[in-house]
N, C-alpha and C positions, 0 to 999 in steps of 0.2 A: 389635456388636463383641464378640469373645470375651474371656474373662477374662484369658488370657495376654497378649494384645496390649496390654491396658490396665493390666496390673499394674505396680506401681512398679519401675522399674529404677534402681538406686542411682546417684546423680550426675546423672541426666537432668532430674529435676524434683522439686518438693516432694510430700510425701505428701498424700493427700486423706483427711481424717478426717470421717466422718459420725457425728453424735451424736444419739441418741434420748434427749432430756432435756427435761423440762418446766419446770425451774427455770433461768432465764437466768444467775443468779449462779453456779450450780454449773458451767455450761458455761464461763463466763468464768474460773473458777478452774482448770479443766482446761487451758484454752488457756494461761493464764499460767504454770502449772507446766511445761508442755511447752516453751514458748518460752524460759523461763529456763534450761532444760536444754539448749538449743541444737537442739531438734528443729525441722526446717523442714517446715511444713505449711500447708495451707488447710483450713478446716473449714466444715461446714454443720450447723446445729441444726434438728431437727424434733421435733414432739411428738404427731403424730397418725399413724394407720395410712396414710391417703391420702398424706400428705407423705413418710412414710418410703419407701413403695413407689415414689413418683415420684423421690425423691432417689437411690434405689438404681440407677435407670437413668440419670438425667440428670446427677447429680453424680458417679456412677461411683466410689465410694470405694475406697481401698486398705485401710482398716481401719474397723470400726464399733465405737463405744462405746455400750453400751446401759444405760439405767436399767431396773431390774426392774419397777417399778410406776409407771404414769402414769394420770392421770384418764381418758384416752380410749383407752388402748392398753397393751400390756404388752411388756416386753423378751423374754419367753419366746416370744410369738407372732411378734415381729419376728425373733428368732433362727431360728425354724422357717421363716419365709418366706425369709430371707436364705440359709440353707443349701440351700434348694431352688432358688432363683433363681441364686445365685452362690456355690457351695460353697467356692471357694478363698479368699474374703475372710475374714480373721480377725475374730472377734466377741468383744469383751471387755466384761464387765459391770462397770459402775461404779455401785454402788448403796448406799443407806444401810441398808436392812433386807433382809437375805438370810440365810436359815438354812443350816446345813451340808448339810442334806438337799436344799435347793433348789440349792445349788452343785453337788452330785454329779449331780443330775438335769440341770442345764444343761450341765455338761461332757459328760455322756453324749450329749446332743443336739447337740453340736458346738461349744460355747463354747470359746474359746481359753484364757481365764483370767478372773479376777474381781478387783476392787479395791473395798474398802469405803471409803465416803466419809469415815468417821472415821479412816481410816489411808491417806491419799493419798500417803504416801512410796513406796508400791509402784507408783504410776501410771506414772512415767517409765520405769523398767526394763521393766515389762510391755509398754508401747506400743512401746518401742524394739526389744525382742525380737521382737514380732509383725511389725514392719516388716522387720527383718532376715530373718526366716524367709520372708516372702513375696518379698522381694528375691532371696534365694538360690534359691527355687523357680523364679522367673522366669528367672534366669540359666541354671539347669539345663535348663529348657524350651527356651530359645534355643539353647544348645549342642547339644542333641539335634536340634533342627531343622536346624542348620548341618551336623551330621554326616550326617543323612539326605540333605541336598542335595548334600553332598560325594560320597556314594556314588552318587547319581543322575548327577552330572556325570562321575565317573570311568567309570561303566559305559556312559554314552551319548555324552557330548560328546567323549570321547577316542577313541571307536571309529573315527571317520573317518580321522584322521591315522595311527592305528596300523594300520588296514587298508592304507593307502598304503605304509607301511613293509614290511609282510608281502608285499604284491603286488610291490613293486619288488625285494625280496630274492629272491623266487621267480624273477623275470626274470633277475637277476644269476646266480643258481645255474644256471638253464637254459642261459644263454649260456656260462657258464664250463665247463659239461659238454661243450658242443659245440665250443667253441674257447677254450682257456685264455688265448689272447692277445687276445681281443676282449671288452671290457666297455664298455658304453655309459656315458659319463661323465654324460649327462643322467639316466640311471636312478639312478646313485650320488647325484647332487645331489638327486634327488627323495626318496631315502631320508633323506639328511641333513636336508633341510628339514622333513620330516614328524617325524623324531625330535626335532628341536629344538622343534617345536611341542608335542609331548607333554611334553618336559622342562620347558618354560616354564610350561605350564598346571599341571602337578603342583606345581611350585615355588610358583606363585601361590596355589593352593588350600591348600597347607600353611601359607604365611604368613598367609592369611586366617583359618584355623582357630586358629593360634597367637595372633593378635590378639584373636579372639573369646574365647579362654580367658584373656585378661589377661596374656599373656606380655610382659615388659618388652622393648621394642625397644631394642637396643643402638645407641647413637649414637656414631659415630666422626667427630667434628667437627674440621675443620681449614679453613684458608682455601682457598677454591676460586673459580675464575672461572665464573660461570653461563653467560657467553657461550661459553666453550670447551666446557663440558659439553653445551650445547644444539647447538652446531655439530657436535660429534663424533657426537651422536645423529642429527642430520639426515642425515649422510653414510651412516649404516647403512641408510637407506631410499631411497637413490638408485635402486636397482634396481627397487623397487616403483613409485616415482614415474614413472620412465621407461617401465616396462611399461604402466602405466595412463594414460600421457600426461597426468598431473596437473600443472598449473601451480603452482609453489611460489613464493610471494612472501615474502621474508625481510626484515623491517624490523629492521635491526641498530641497536643503541644507538649514539649518538654524543655524547660520546666513549665509549670502552669503559667498561663498568661496573666499579666497584671490586670487589675480591674480598669474599666473604662467608663466614663460618664456617658450614659445613653438612656433612652426611654425603654425600660425593660419590656413593657407590654408590646410595644411596636417591634422591637427586635425579635421577641419570641414569635410574633406573627410572621415575620420574614423567614426565620428558621423553619417554622411550621409549614408554610406554603411551599418552600423549596424542597423540603424533605418529602412532603406529601406528594408533590408532582413526580419526584424521582421514583417513588414506590408505585404510584398510579400508572405510570407509562413504561414500566419495566416488566417484561414478561416473566412468568414463573421460572424460577431457577436462575434469574439474572443477578447482576451484582451492582451494588451502590456503594460508592466510596465517599466518605466525608472527611474533610480536614479543616483545621483551624490553626493558623500560624501567624506569627508576628514577623512582618517584613520591616524594611528600613523605616518606612513612613506610616505603616498602617497595620491593622489587624485584618487578615484576609481569610474568608470562609469560602470553601469550594465544595460542591457536591457533584459527583460524576456518576452517571448511570449508564447501563447498557441497553437502554430502552429504544423506543421507536424513532427518536430523533425528530428534528424539525425541518421540513422542506425549505430549501434555499429561498424560494420565492416568498415564503411566509415570514422569514426571519426578521425583516425590518419592521414588522408590525407586532412582534411578540409582546412588547410592553404597552401596546395600545389598549385602552379600556374596551372590554367586551369582544376582543378579538381572540379567536382560537384557530390554531393551525388545522388544516384539513384532516390530517391523519389523527390528530387529537380528538376531533369530533367523532370520528369513527370508533376510536378506542374507548372513549367515555362520553356518550352523547349528551349527558345531562349536566355538563360543566357550564359555568357562567362566563369564564374568560376575563375576569377582572382582578384576580388575586395578584398576578405578576405586576400589573400597573400600579396597584396599591403598594406592594412590597418595594418597588423601585422608588416610589415617591417617599416612603418612610426612610429608606437609606439615604436618599439625597437630602432629606430634611435633617439628617444627622451629620451632614457634611461629607457623606461618603458617595460611593458610586457602585453600580451594579452592571453586570454584563453576562455574556454566555458565548459558548461555541457549540455547534451541533452538526451532526451528519445523519441523514436519514438511514435507519437500519442499524446504526452503530451506537447511538446514544447522544447524550448532551452533558455539558458541564456548565453549571450556573455558579456564579461567584458574586461576592460583594466585598467591599473594603470599607472599613471605618477608620478615620484618622486617629493616630496615636493621641493627639492632643484634642 
């Protein structure tokens, strides 16, 4: 597993701190100082070369605290090994006896900072700063990755619908030159449909990038009927459903659900993407079932299809921006792979949650819940 994928991302989990320390009471003091300052972490203490090298792989630390001299190993050797094996992990020396010349040498070899055990007041700010630096580096790495994927999607996945637009525009131009009164309406519709696909995908990708960069999602909450939003969204796909001869089963709530405070535009987006995907990945003659019900604590929407399903190995990445399952790429090569990540973020921003179950060849069920209050 590479350094970037395992690096601490702020807010996702606790920091992992590896301590090379032969005195248990010193390690306990370090832990106590960090916890009292509100630092969230798990730690592992080792005091031999063998255990240190093993922990570097299996504990996979976010930050390493090194004592300079131990009975069976030295912090300098540990620093040298750590910088060769995992150069992005910050290494901080916490030692009792260390000269200025040693400090200069260790910093030159890659140490992040040092703290003297007789002056532990510096420990917390040094550790917190190191964690923040590696967190920021991970975020920059992730954003660069997203930008690269964005360029890939724009240059490849949008090529097909844009080619349709150009091709149909050429037909319209040729027909217009021959007979100004004769323009095929089907050709015009083809241009409009392809243009709408391009517009929708570009909008999805921009939203996904904005979310990744931490942009605050503006919420325009007011009382809305989830039934009405869902039914209006279903109507938009009547043409697709009829064209592919898909059976739609709509399990309506009885009685009608009470209104809930939510952002109508964003909830409509979520309904639209889940319904669109169900129809897109269900073969001709298949079945799609939608239901909207009130549970004890939430409003729950489910949509079940008899489509291609999602391979088990791909399921953990379904809500990752720009990711598409292997069989989905074969079924619909020009998709962008961002709508589900955006939909999940919208639901979570409303205080809800989203998930799914799926089996290849049998179909999928996607669901979301919004809290009653």
